[in-house]
N, C-alpha and C positions, 0 to 999 in steps of 0.2 A: 504494500500499500504506499503510495506516494502522498505526502502532504505538505502543504504550504500554508502557514499560518502568520498573522501579523496584525499590523494596525496601520491605516493610512493617516499620517500626520501632515500630509499635503497632497496636491495631485500627482499622479503618476500610476506605473502599474504594478501589479504583484508579479512575482515569478511564475511562469507558465507550469500547468500541471498536465501531464499527458495520460490518457487512458480511453476507454470506451464506456465507463460509467463513472462520472465525476459528481461529487456532491459539494455544493456551494452553501456557506452560510455566511451571513452579515449581521452585525449589530451595530446600528447607528447611535451614537451619542448625541447627535444634533443635526446639523444641517449638512449634507454633503450629497454627491450625485455620482453614482458608479455604474459602469457598463460592464456586461459580461461579454468577452470576445474569444472567437475561435480562430486559430491560425490556418490559413489556406496553404496548399503546397508550395505556393510562390514564396511564402514568408510573410505576406500580407495578412493584417488582421481584419475580420469581419464582425459586425455587431450581432449578437443574439438577443440579448436583453439591454434595453437602454434606459437611461434616467432613473435608476433605482435610488429612491430617496428614504426608504423606510427598512425595518427589520425584514430579512429575506432569507428563504431557504428553498432550494430547488435542486433536483437530481438531473444532470444532463446525461442522457443515454444515447449513444451513437452506435451504429453497426460496425464502425470501423475506428481506429485509433485516431484521437484528436487531441490537440493541445488547447487548453482553456486558460485565460487570464482574466484579472480584473483590472479595469481601468478607471481610476478615480478622476474625474474630469472637472468637478467643482467641490471645493472644500471649505468648510468653516469649523466643522468639529469632527473628532476622531471616529473612524469606521473600523471596527474589529472584524476580521474575516478568517475563514477556514476553506481551503479548497483541497479536496482529497479524492483520491480513487477509492472505489468500493470493490 
């Protein structure tokens, strides 16, 4: 099981996690906006869920191996996160 956990203290991206079933959890302490992104074979990132501004939990399930990261696009207060394969 691969796991990335941390807290956004500014805008920026989390470390990507690769897998076919990935659990994402976020706890918002205040105001922020986070996108969930998937990496294309070219290396570019595409948006899966955008503008998340409240506590969040979701399982990303893909028939093939995918890389997922979080992208904090607006920040006022900390966002705690965990991204892990199941």
